[in-house]
C-alpha positions as CSV (number, residue, x, y, z in Angstrom):
1,X,108.4,91.8,35.7
2,X,105.9,89.0,35.9
3,X,106.7,85.7,37.5
4,X,105.0,82.3,37.3
5,X,105.7,79.7,39.9
6,X,104.0,76.5,41.0
7,X,103.0,75.7,44.6
8,X,100.8,72.7,45.5
9,X,100.2,71.9,41.8
10,X,98.8,75.5,41.3
11,X,100.3,78.1,39.0
12,X,100.6,81.5,40.6
13,X,101.2,84.7,38.6
14,X,102.8,87.6,40.5
15,X,104.1,91.0,39.7
16,X,106.6,93.4,41.3
17,X,103.8,95.1,43.2
18,X,102.9,91.8,44.9
19,X,99.6,91.3,43.0
20,X,98.7,87.7,42.3
21,X,96.4,85.8,40.0
22,X,95.9,82.1,39.6
23,X,97.1,80.5,36.3
24,X,95.8,77.4,34.7
25,X,98.1,74.4,35.5
26,X,97.0,72.2,32.6
27,X,94.7,69.9,34.8
28,X,91.3,69.8,33.2
29,X,89.6,70.3,36.6
30,X,91.8,73.1,37.7
31,X,90.8,76.7,38.0
32,X,92.8,79.7,36.8
33,X,93.5,81.9,33.8
34,X,94.6,80.2,30.7
35,X,97.4,81.9,28.6
36,X,94.9,82.8,25.9
37,X,92.8,84.6,28.5
38,X,95.8,86.5,29.8
39,X,96.7,87.6,26.3
40,X,93.2,88.7,25.6
41,X,93.1,90.6,29.0
42,X,96.4,92.3,28.3
43,X,95.1,93.7,25.0
44,X,91.7,94.7,26.4
45,X,93.2,96.4,29.5
46,X,95.8,98.3,27.4
47,X,93.0,99.7,25.1
48,X,90.8,100.7,28.0
49,X,93.7,102.4,29.7
50,X,94.2,104.5,26.5
51,X,90.5,105.4,26.3
52,X,90.5,106.5,30.0
53,X,93.6,108.6,29.5
54,X,92.1,110.4,26.5
55,X,88.8,111.0,28.2
56,X,90.6,112.5,31.2
57,X,92.9,114.6,29.0
58,X,90.0,116.0,27.1
59,X,88.1,116.8,30.3
60,X,85.2,114.5,29.4
61,X,83.0,113.5,32.3
62,X,82.5,109.8,32.5
63,X,82.1,106.9,35.0
64,X,84.8,104.3,35.1
65,X,82.1,101.6,34.8
66,X,81.2,103.0,31.3
67,X,84.5,102.0,29.8
68,X,85.1,98.3,29.1
69,X,86.5,95.9,26.6
70,X,86.1,92.3,25.5
71,X,88.9,90.7,23.5
72,X,88.7,87.4,21.7
73,X,91.8,85.6,20.3
74,X,91.2,83.1,17.5
75,X,93.1,80.9,15.1
76,X,92.5,80.3,11.4
77,X,91.8,76.7,10.3
78,X,95.0,74.8,9.9
79,X,97.0,77.1,12.3
80,X,97.9,75.3,15.4
81,X,100.3,77.1,17.7
82,X,99.5,80.8,17.3
83,X,96.5,83.1,17.2
84,X,95.9,84.8,13.9
85,X,93.4,87.5,15.1
86,X,92.5,89.3,18.3
87,X,89.1,91.1,18.0
88,X,88.4,93.8,20.6
89,X,85.0,95.3,21.3
90,X,85.2,98.6,23.3
91,X,82.3,99.8,25.4
92,X,82.4,103.6,25.6
93,X,80.3,106.1,27.6
94,X,76.9,106.4,25.9
95,X,76.8,110.2,25.9
96,X,79.8,110.6,23.5
97,X,79.2,111.9,20.0
98,X,79.8,109.4,17.1
99,X,82.8,111.3,15.7
100,X,84.5,111.3,19.1
101,X,83.8,107.6,19.7
102,X,85.5,106.8,16.3
103,X,88.5,108.9,17.4
104,X,88.7,107.1,20.7
105,X,88.7,103.7,19.0
106,X,91.5,104.7,16.7
107,X,93.6,106.2,19.6
108,X,93.0,103.1,21.7
109,X,94.2,100.8,19.0
110,X,97.1,103.0,17.9
111,X,98.3,103.7,21.4
112,X,98.2,100.2,22.8
113,X,101.7,99.0,23.4
114,X,100.6,95.4,23.8
115,X,98.7,95.4,20.6
116,X,101.5,97.2,18.8
117,X,104.0,94.6,20.1
118,X,101.8,91.7,18.9
119,X,101.3,93.3,15.4
120,X,105.1,93.9,15.1
121,X,105.9,90.2,16.0
122,X,108.2,91.0,18.9
123,X,111.1,88.6,19.4
124,X,111.1,86.5,22.5
125,X,114.4,85.5,24.2
126,X,114.3,82.5,26.5
127,X,117.2,81.7,28.9
128,X,117.6,79.5,32.0
129,X,117.4,81.4,35.3
């Protein structure tokens, strides 16, 4: 579970493990992750986790620093309150063969729970606590 709460005009994001991050509070001068950035990070992290799992499963020697992702969410013109695409660029270890790199990209996309949830348009239920 992830929780958002405000303290001293600052949004704080926490999880069950006690990890925290600072969320944007809407003030133009404030620091913190914007919701769009958190969405992009969730997709990118999910895909890099899948890549790492496959590399480890296949016994491929790699450095953790050689696996990375950049995700960019964007909207089509005229669409105001939802993103229409999320583009992900994966960085993979340089020593991998081209066919294996293609396989990793497909597995990363197919196995990403966050990406699959977004593609399937999950329902969201909002209630008062």
